[in-house]
C-alpha positions as CSV (number, residue, x, y, z in Angstrom):
1,M,-14.8,-14.0,-35.2
2,P,-11.7,-11.9,-36.2
3,Q,-8.9,-14.7,-38.1
4,P,-5.9,-14.8,-35.7
5,A,-2.9,-13.9,-37.9
6,P,-0.2,-16.8,-38.6
7,H,2.5,-17.5,-36.0
8,R,1.0,-14.2,-33.8
9,R,1.3,-16.6,-30.7
10,S,4.9,-17.6,-31.3
11,L,5.3,-13.5,-31.3
12,L,3.8,-13.2,-28.4
13,R,5.5,-15.4,-26.4
14,G,9.0,-14.8,-28.1
15,T,10.2,-11.5,-28.9
16,F,8.2,-9.8,-26.0
17,A,10.3,-11.4,-23.5
18,A,12.3,-8.7,-23.5
19,A,9.6,-6.2,-22.4
20,L,8.4,-8.1,-20.0
21,A,11.4,-9.6,-17.8
22,V,12.7,-6.2,-16.5
23,P,10.9,-5.3,-13.2
24,T,14.3,-3.2,-11.8
25,A,14.2,-1.2,-14.2
26,L,10.5,-0.9,-14.3
27,R,11.0,0.3,-10.6
28,A,12.8,3.7,-11.2
29,T,10.9,6.7,-10.3
30,A,12.3,8.5,-13.2
31,P,15.0,8.0,-15.8
32,A,18.7,9.3,-14.5
33,L,20.4,11.0,-17.4
34,A,24.0,9.6,-16.6
35,L,23.1,5.7,-17.0
36,S,25.8,3.2,-18.4
37,G,24.6,1.2,-21.7
38,R,22.1,1.7,-23.6
39,P,18.3,3.6,-24.1
40,G,15.6,0.8,-23.1
41,A,12.0,0.5,-23.8
42,H,11.2,-1.1,-20.5
43,W,7.5,0.0,-20.0
44,G,6.8,-1.7,-23.5
45,V,5.1,-0.4,-26.7
46,Q,1.4,0.6,-27.6
47,V,-0.5,1.3,-30.6
48,G,-3.2,4.0,-30.6
49,A,-5.1,5.9,-33.3
50,V,-5.2,2.9,-35.6
51,R,-7.0,4.0,-39.1
52,A,-7.4,1.7,-42.0
53,H,-3.8,3.3,-43.5
54,S,-2.1,4.3,-40.5
55,A,-1.1,4.7,-36.7
56,L,0.4,5.7,-33.9
57,V,3.4,3.6,-32.0
58,W,4.2,4.7,-28.3
59,A,7.3,4.0,-26.3
60,R,8.7,5.4,-23.2
61,S,12.9,5.1,-22.8
62,D,14.6,5.0,-19.6
63,R,16.9,7.9,-20.7
64,P,17.1,10.3,-23.5
65,A,16.8,8.9,-26.7
66,R,15.4,8.9,-30.6
67,M,12.8,6.8,-31.4
68,W,12.6,4.5,-34.1
69,V,10.1,2.0,-35.7
70,E,9.9,-0.8,-38.2
71,T,7.4,-2.6,-39.9
72,S,6.7,-5.6,-41.6
73,P,3.7,-7.6,-42.9
74,S,5.8,-10.5,-41.7
75,E,6.3,-11.1,-37.9
76,S,10.1,-12.1,-38.8
77,F,10.9,-8.9,-40.8
78,R,12.5,-10.6,-43.3
79,Y,10.2,-8.8,-46.1
80,G,8.5,-5.5,-46.8
81,T,10.2,-4.1,-43.9
82,R,10.1,0.0,-43.4
83,R,11.4,2.1,-41.2
84,W,9.9,5.3,-39.4
85,P,12.1,8.1,-37.8
86,G,10.5,9.2,-34.5
87,P,11.1,11.8,-31.9
88,L,13.7,12.3,-29.6
89,L,12.4,11.0,-26.2
90,G,13.4,13.8,-23.2
91,R,12.1,15.2,-19.7
92,G,9.1,17.2,-21.6
93,T,6.6,14.4,-22.3
94,D,8.3,12.2,-19.3
95,F,10.3,10.1,-22.2
96,T,7.4,9.1,-23.7
97,G,6.8,9.6,-27.6
98,T,4.7,8.3,-30.3
99,T,5.9,7.6,-34.1
100,A,3.2,8.2,-36.6
101,I,2.9,5.1,-39.3
102,S,1.2,5.3,-42.6
103,G,0.7,3.6,-46.1
104,L,-0.6,0.6,-44.2
105,H,-3.2,-1.7,-46.0
106,P,-7.0,-2.1,-44.7
107,G,-7.4,-5.0,-42.2
108,D,-4.0,-6.2,-42.2
109,Q,-2.2,-7.7,-39.1
110,V,1.0,-5.5,-39.0
111,H,4.1,-6.5,-36.9
112,Y,6.4,-3.6,-35.4
113,R,9.5,-3.1,-33.6
114,V,10.7,-0.2,-31.7
115,T,14.1,0.6,-31.1
116,L,15.7,3.5,-29.1
117,A,19.2,4.9,-29.9
118,D,21.8,7.4,-28.0
119,P,20.9,10.9,-29.6
120,E,24.7,11.5,-29.3
121,D,25.6,8.0,-30.5
122,P,22.9,6.5,-33.2
123,R,25.1,3.3,-33.3
124,R,24.0,2.7,-29.7
125,T,20.3,1.1,-29.6
126,G,18.8,-0.9,-27.2
127,Q,17.1,-3.9,-27.7
128,P,14.0,-4.0,-29.9
129,V,10.8,-4.5,-28.6
130,C,7.8,-6.2,-30.6
131,G,4.3,-5.7,-30.8
132,T,1.5,-6.3,-33.3
133,F,-1.7,-4.9,-34.5
134,R,-4.9,-5.3,-37.4
135,T,-5.5,-1.9,-39.1
136,A,-8.9,-1.1,-39.4
137,P,-10.9,-2.6,-42.2
138,V,-12.6,-0.7,-45.2
139,R,-14.7,-4.0,-46.3
140,R,-17.8,-4.3,-44.7
141,R,-17.1,-8.6,-44.6
142,Q,-14.3,-8.4,-42.3
143,N,-15.8,-9.4,-38.7
144,I,-14.7,-7.2,-35.9
145,R,-14.0,-8.0,-32.3
146,F,-13.6,-5.6,-29.2
147,L,-13.6,-5.4,-25.8
148,W,-14.4,-3.0,-23.1
149,S,-14.1,-2.5,-19.2
150,G,-12.8,0.1,-16.9
151,D,-11.5,0.9,-13.2
152,L,-7.9,-0.4,-12.6
153,A,-5.9,-0.4,-9.3
154,G,-8.7,1.6,-7.4
155,Q,-9.5,0.9,-3.8
156,G,-6.0,0.4,-2.9
157,W,-6.1,-2.8,-4.9
158,G,-2.9,-2.9,-7.0
159,I,-1.0,-5.2,-8.6
160,N,-0.8,-8.8,-6.6
161,P,2.5,-10.7,-7.6
162,S,1.3,-13.7,-6.0
163,L,-2.2,-13.8,-7.8
164,G,-0.4,-13.0,-11.5
165,G,-1.0,-9.3,-11.4
166,Y,-3.4,-8.5,-13.8
167,A,-4.2,-11.7,-14.7
168,V,-7.4,-10.3,-16.6
169,F,-4.9,-8.6,-19.3
170,E,-3.8,-11.7,-20.3
171,E,-7.6,-13.4,-20.9
172,M,-8.4,-10.4,-22.7
173,R,-5.2,-10.8,-24.8
174,R,-6.2,-14.4,-25.8
175,R,-9.4,-13.5,-26.5
176,D,-7.5,-11.6,-29.7
177,P,-9.8,-8.1,-30.2
178,D,-9.3,-5.6,-32.6
179,F,-9.1,-2.8,-29.9
180,F,-10.0,-2.6,-26.4
181,L,-12.2,0.4,-25.4
182,F,-11.0,1.5,-22.2
183,S,-13.7,3.2,-20.1
184,G,-12.2,5.7,-17.8
185,D,-10.8,5.2,-14.6
186,T,-7.7,4.1,-16.3
187,I,-5.9,5.1,-13.2
188,Y,-6.5,5.8,-9.5
189,A,-4.4,9.0,-8.8
190,D,-6.4,9.7,-5.7
191,G,-6.0,6.2,-4.2
192,P,-2.5,5.2,-2.4
193,I,-1.5,2.0,-3.0
194,T,0.2,0.3,0.6
195,E,2.1,-2.7,0.6
196,A,-0.1,-4.9,2.5
197,V,-4.1,-5.1,2.9
198,P,-6.2,-7.2,5.4
199,L,-8.7,-9.5,3.8
200,P,-12.0,-10.4,5.8
201,D,-10.4,-14.2,5.9
202,G,-7.4,-13.4,7.2
203,R,-5.4,-13.3,3.9
204,I,-3.3,-10.7,3.0
205,W,-3.1,-8.9,-0.3
206,R,0.2,-7.8,-1.1
207,N,0.8,-4.8,-3.5
208,L,3.8,-3.8,-5.4
209,T,4.7,-0.1,-4.7
210,T,6.5,3.1,-5.6
211,P,6.7,6.5,-4.2
212,E,4.1,8.0,-6.4
213,K,1.7,5.7,-5.6
214,A,2.2,6.5,-1.7
215,K,-0.4,9.5,-1.7
216,V,-2.5,11.2,-3.6
217,A,-1.4,12.6,-6.5
218,E,-1.0,16.2,-7.1
219,T,2.2,17.2,-8.9
220,L,2.6,16.0,-12.9
221,A,5.5,13.6,-11.9
222,E,2.9,12.0,-9.4
223,Y,0.2,11.5,-12.5
224,R,3.1,10.4,-14.6
225,G,3.6,7.7,-11.9
226,N,0.3,6.7,-11.8
227,F,0.5,5.6,-15.3
228,R,4.1,3.9,-14.6
229,Y,2.6,2.2,-11.9
230,N,0.2,-0.2,-13.8
231,L,2.6,-0.6,-16.6
232,L,5.0,-2.5,-14.2
233,D,2.7,-5.6,-14.5
234,A,3.5,-7.8,-17.6
235,N,0.0,-8.8,-18.3
236,L,-0.9,-5.3,-19.0
237,R,2.7,-4.8,-20.8
238,A,1.9,-7.8,-23.3
239,F,-1.9,-6.6,-23.8
240,N,-0.6,-3.2,-24.8
241,A,2.3,-4.6,-27.4
242,Q,-0.9,-7.0,-29.2
243,V,-4.0,-4.8,-28.7
244,P,-4.8,-1.3,-29.3
245,V,-6.4,1.1,-27.1
246,I,-9.2,3.6,-27.1
247,A,-8.7,5.4,-23.5
248,Q,-11.2,7.7,-21.9
249,W,-11.1,9.4,-18.8
250,D,-13.4,9.8,-16.1
251,D,-13.1,11.2,-12.4
252,H,-10.3,9.2,-10.7
253,E,-7.7,10.2,-13.4
254,V,-7.7,13.3,-11.6
255,R,-9.9,12.7,-8.2
256,N,-12.9,11.0,-6.8
257,N,-16.0,12.8,-7.9
258,W,-14.2,16.0,-9.2
259,Y,-15.9,18.7,-11.2
260,P,-14.4,21.8,-12.8
261,G,-14.4,24.7,-10.6
262,Q,-14.3,22.5,-7.5
263,L,-12.5,23.5,-4.5
264,I,-11.2,20.4,-2.8
265,E,-11.7,20.0,0.9
266,D,-10.0,16.9,1.6
267,P,-7.5,17.2,3.9
268,R,-5.0,14.9,2.2
269,Y,-4.8,17.5,-0.9
270,R,-2.2,20.7,-0.6
271,V,-3.3,21.9,-4.0
272,R,-7.3,23.0,-3.6
273,E,-8.5,23.7,-7.3
274,A,-9.5,20.4,-9.0
275,D,-8.7,22.5,-12.7
276,V,-5.0,22.6,-11.4
277,L,-4.8,18.7,-11.1
278,A,-7.0,18.4,-13.9
279,A,-4.5,20.2,-16.5
280,R,-1.8,17.9,-14.9
281,A,-3.7,14.5,-14.9
282,R,-4.8,15.4,-18.4
283,R,-1.1,16.2,-19.7
284,A,0.0,12.8,-18.3
285,F,-2.9,11.0,-19.7
286,G,-1.7,12.4,-23.3
287,E,1.3,11.1,-22.6
288,Y,0.7,7.8,-21.8
289,F,-2.5,6.7,-24.0
290,P,-1.3,7.4,-27.6
291,G,-4.0,9.4,-29.7
292,S,-6.4,10.1,-26.7
293,L,-6.0,13.9,-27.2
294,A,-6.5,16.3,-30.0
295,R,-2.9,18.0,-29.3
296,P,-1.0,15.4,-26.8
297,G,1.1,17.2,-24.3
298,Q,-0.7,20.4,-23.7
299,A,-3.7,20.5,-20.9
300,Q,-6.7,21.5,-23.9
301,G,-6.2,18.7,-25.7
302,R,-9.7,17.8,-26.6
303,M,-10.8,14.1,-25.5
304,Y,-14.2,13.5,-27.0
305,R,-14.0,12.2,-30.8
306,V,-15.2,9.9,-33.0
307,V,-12.8,6.7,-33.8
308,R,-14.2,4.8,-37.2
309,H,-13.4,1.4,-37.9
310,G,-14.4,0.7,-41.4
311,P,-18.1,0.3,-42.6
312,L,-19.3,-1.8,-39.5
313,L,-18.7,0.5,-36.7
314,D,-17.8,4.0,-35.3
315,V,-17.1,4.6,-31.8
316,F,-18.3,7.8,-30.3
317,V,-15.8,8.7,-27.4
318,L,-17.6,10.7,-25.1
319,D,-15.9,13.1,-22.1
320,M,-18.3,13.4,-19.0
321,R,-16.1,15.2,-17.0
322,T,-14.3,18.3,-18.6
323,Y,-17.5,20.0,-19.4
324,R,-20.0,19.2,-17.0
325,N,-21.4,21.4,-14.0
326,A,-21.1,21.1,-10.1
327,N,-22.6,18.0,-8.4
328,S,-26.0,19.0,-7.1
329,P,-29.2,17.3,-6.4
330,G,-29.9,17.7,-10.0
331,R,-33.7,19.4,-9.7
332,Q,-33.2,21.9,-12.2
333,A,-36.1,22.2,-14.7
334,E,-33.2,23.9,-17.2
335,D,-29.8,22.8,-17.8
336,P,-27.6,23.9,-20.8
337,V,-24.3,22.8,-19.7
338,G,-25.4,19.3,-18.1
339,I,-23.0,16.6,-17.9
340,L,-21.5,17.0,-21.6
341,G,-21.4,21.2,-21.9
342,A,-23.6,22.5,-25.1
343,E,-20.7,22.3,-27.4
344,Q,-20.0,18.6,-27.2
345,L,-23.7,17.7,-27.0
346,N,-24.3,19.3,-30.7
347,W,-20.9,17.7,-31.8
348,L,-22.4,14.2,-30.6
349,R,-25.8,14.9,-32.5
350,R,-24.2,16.1,-35.7
351,E,-21.6,13.1,-35.7
352,L,-24.3,10.7,-35.1
353,S,-26.5,12.2,-38.0
354,R,-23.7,12.3,-40.5
355,S,-22.5,8.5,-39.5
356,R,-22.9,5.9,-42.4
357,A,-21.8,3.1,-39.8
358,V,-23.9,0.1,-39.3
359,W,-23.3,0.3,-35.4
360,K,-22.8,3.5,-33.6
361,V,-21.5,2.6,-30.0
362,I,-21.5,6.2,-27.7
363,A,-18.5,5.2,-25.2
364,S,-20.0,6.9,-21.9
365,D,-17.7,7.2,-19.0
366,M,-20.8,7.1,-16.8
367,P,-23.7,5.1,-16.9
368,L,-27.1,6.4,-17.8
369,G,-29.9,5.3,-15.7
370,I,-27.9,4.1,-12.4
371,V,-28.1,6.4,-9.5
372,V,-24.7,7.3,-8.5
373,A,-24.5,9.4,-5.5
374,D,-22.3,12.3,-4.5
375,G,-22.4,12.9,-0.8
376,A,-26.0,13.0,0.8
377,T,-27.8,15.3,-1.5
378,D,-25.7,16.0,-4.5
379,F,-25.5,13.2,-7.6
380,E,-22.4,12.4,-9.7
381,A,-23.6,11.0,-13.0
382,V,-27.1,11.6,-14.8
383,A,-29.5,10.2,-12.8
384,Q,-30.6,11.3,-9.8
385,G,-33.5,9.3,-8.5
386,D,-36.4,11.6,-9.4
387,P,-39.0,9.1,-11.4
388,G,-40.4,12.1,-12.8
389,A,-39.9,14.0,-16.0
390,P,-36.3,14.6,-17.1
391,L,-34.6,17.5,-14.8
392,G,-31.0,18.5,-14.3
393,R,-28.4,16.5,-16.6
394,E,-31.3,14.1,-17.5
395,L,-32.4,17.0,-20.3
396,Q,-29.1,16.6,-22.1
397,I,-29.7,13.0,-22.5
398,A,-33.5,13.5,-23.3
399,A,-32.9,16.0,-26.0
400,L,-29.8,13.3,-27.5
401,L,-32.5,10.6,-27.2
402,R,-35.1,12.7,-29.4
403,H,-32.6,13.4,-31.9
404,I,-31.5,9.7,-32.5
405,K,-35.5,9.1,-33.0
406,H,-36.7,11.6,-34.8
407,H,-33.2,11.5,-37.2
408,R,-33.9,7.8,-37.6
409,I,-29.9,7.1,-36.5
410,T,-30.1,3.5,-36.4
411,G,-27.9,1.0,-34.8
412,T,-27.0,2.8,-31.3
413,L,-25.9,1.6,-28.4
414,W,-24.2,2.2,-24.9
415,L,-21.1,0.9,-23.3
416,T,-19.9,2.0,-19.9
417,A,-18.1,1.0,-16.8
418,D,-17.6,2.9,-13.3
419,V,-20.6,1.6,-11.3
420,H,-17.6,-1.8,-10.4
421,Y,-20.3,-4.2,-11.3
422,T,-21.7,-5.8,-14.8
423,A,-25.2,-5.4,-16.0
424,A,-27.3,-4.8,-19.1
425,Q,-30.1,-2.9,-19.0
426,H,-32.6,-1.9,-21.7
427,Y,-34.4,1.3,-22.0
428,H,-38.1,1.6,-23.7
429,P,-40.3,4.2,-23.7
430,S,-43.3,2.3,-22.2
431,R,-41.6,2.0,-19.2
432,A,-40.5,5.7,-18.8
433,A,-41.6,8.8,-17.8
434,F,-40.2,10.5,-20.6
435,Q,-41.4,8.8,-24.2
436,D,-40.0,10.8,-27.0
437,F,-37.4,8.2,-27.7
438,A,-36.6,4.9,-29.6
439,P,-35.6,1.8,-27.2
440,F,-32.0,1.2,-26.8
441,W,-29.2,-0.8,-24.8
442,E,-26.5,0.2,-22.4
443,F,-23.9,-2.2,-21.3
444,V,-21.8,-2.1,-18.2
445,S,-19.0,-3.6,-17.5
446,G,-15.7,-3.7,-15.1
447,P,-13.6,-3.5,-12.4
448,L,-10.4,-4.6,-14.1
449,N,-8.9,-4.7,-10.5
450,A,-10.4,-2.5,-8.5
451,G,-12.4,-2.8,-5.6
452,A,-16.2,-4.3,-6.6
453,F,-19.3,-3.0,-5.0
454,G,-23.2,-4.2,-4.9
455,A,-26.0,-2.8,-7.7
456,S,-27.3,0.6,-7.5
457,S,-30.7,1.5,-8.0
458,L,-32.1,2.6,-11.2
459,D,-33.9,6.2,-12.3
460,P,-36.8,5.4,-14.1
461,T,-37.5,8.6,-16.2
462,F,-36.1,7.1,-19.3
463,G,-37.5,3.2,-18.4
464,P,-34.6,1.3,-17.6
465,R,-34.7,-2.6,-16.9
466,R,-32.1,-5.0,-16.1
467,A,-32.0,-7.7,-18.0
468,Y,-28.8,-9.0,-16.2
469,V,-26.6,-7.7,-13.4
470,K,-23.7,-9.6,-11.5
471,S,-22.5,-7.4,-8.3
472,A,-20.4,-7.8,-5.2
473,D,-22.3,-9.0,-2.2
474,R,-20.8,-6.1,-0.1
475,P,-19.1,-3.3,-0.2
476,N,-14.9,-3.1,-2.0
477,M,-14.2,-6.6,-2.2
478,S,-10.8,-7.4,-3.4
479,P,-10.0,-8.8,-7.3
480,A,-9.4,-12.2,-4.9
481,E,-13.0,-12.3,-3.8
482,S,-15.0,-11.0,-6.8
483,A,-13.5,-11.9,-10.2
484,P,-12.7,-9.2,-12.8
485,Y,-15.3,-8.4,-15.4
486,Y,-15.1,-7.3,-19.0
487,G,-17.4,-7.2,-21.9
488,E,-17.4,-8.3,-25.3
489,V,-18.7,-6.9,-28.9
490,D,-18.8,-9.0,-32.1
491,I,-19.7,-7.7,-35.1
492,D,-20.4,-10.1,-38.2
493,G,-19.0,-8.9,-41.0
494,H,-21.9,-10.9,-43.4
495,S,-24.9,-10.6,-41.7
496,G,-24.3,-7.0,-39.8
497,E,-25.6,-8.9,-36.0
498,L,-24.1,-7.5,-33.0
499,T,-23.4,-9.6,-29.9
500,V,-22.4,-8.6,-27.0
501,R,-20.9,-10.4,-23.9
502,L,-20.4,-10.0,-20.5
503,R,-17.4,-12.1,-19.0
504,E,-15.9,-12.6,-15.7
505,H,-12.3,-13.1,-15.4
506,G,-12.0,-17.1,-15.6
507,G,-13.7,-17.5,-19.5
508,A,-17.5,-17.6,-18.2
509,V,-20.2,-15.9,-20.0
510,L,-22.8,-14.2,-17.9
511,Y,-24.7,-12.8,-20.4
512,S,-25.2,-12.6,-24.2
513,Q,-27.7,-10.0,-25.8
514,Q,-27.6,-10.3,-29.8
515,L,-29.1,-7.0,-32.1
516,Q,-30.1,-6.6,-35.1
517,P,-28.7,-4.0,-38.0
518,G,-30.4,-1.3,-39.7
519,R,-33.0,-0.7,-36.6
520,V,-33.3,2.9,-34.8
521,G,-34.6,1.2,-31.5
522,Q,-34.6,-2.6,-30.2
């Protein structure tokens, strides 16, 4: 599929080393303001909001610093080098920042390096940290590959150095994708990490720990610390330096199963208003994932968006948290709010109708037909187990599926994570209580590094059938017992065919499905 750039692997083996071998610096809770030496970008680099001609480059400093970015078509930076001034990194953004770069060529490999300078003495600079990425194509005949998964550092399973840390990210990096769709639960702010966790066979799982991961996150500093925790892992930092990330959030960026207006009864929390926690989490999310918010650093930055990746692909990134109604039994016959909110639903219908991409991937942070319970009577996702006509949050999905059919919108498929197992699910009106829609596929992957769980039941309303599923034998199996899962999507630039592969860490392809372009349903 996508052709690797010349000498790309040597770049990853060489110049990334400076970003990977600094565990002592990374363990610092927050930058000190009176540090000797030079500014350091020890948390690595990232790229987001990649378009055909532009991108955002991210870094975090260990103290106040001015960010500078250089780009070149050459990994040695011997020719075509351009220099981009960036922001002053300071306390207001937890010493993170992004620099916009533009004037790039479509479908090209771009090499970049970030240098941090002392704002009082620009000659005092830290060691450059390098990365690379591909810009989006503008021609149809360029192949596309991307990966997706979710659920990182959940259920007490954090970075285990004896098992290589988050080793799945190194395997995914070697797949050389154009981008990674991070399908929610990018942190577990409600999941403390302890030093040692006993396993059923007598072994001990040993985590790296930090002060911010010793309790549930409530303050802005604690939410920021949760994002920093994952960047202690060298595999993830190397992955970020090579693979642009499209991030969306789900519940664990704030707390388990939260919804707007919720009052928290969990005794671990002193802050009882979920909305207060969500505002702090959203701000930290925007600081640590470049291009994930419309207005980074602000509580009201919008997360749902369309990411256009050339003529072959549009990715519709949903936000099923911010606008939803309260979790409930979900049996109401009218539900104008639902799981998306009226405004987001109208936006999605409008943008799907406008899209001219061959493939329209709907990136959903929660599954459609899998029953996800919240306590004894309420439900967390769309489905609620009633086999009949759409009720509750299903009403919004029914309206969307009807719109796709009646407006003959071709090339739609759904990608999700959340449930901590991997599956391929086909929805067809002939099996459904609601039949006014065209057949479609939903693919599930994850977890990346969290507890694995057994498969949940399917709600018959939209006629799902499991074509494949692999799940845990018992609840909360560790990554040492149940291998991480991720998905891979390849789009052939010549034929337009799309192939989905469900993968398991270790290299195995568990399931593969090929889809044809230009069809309303399949």
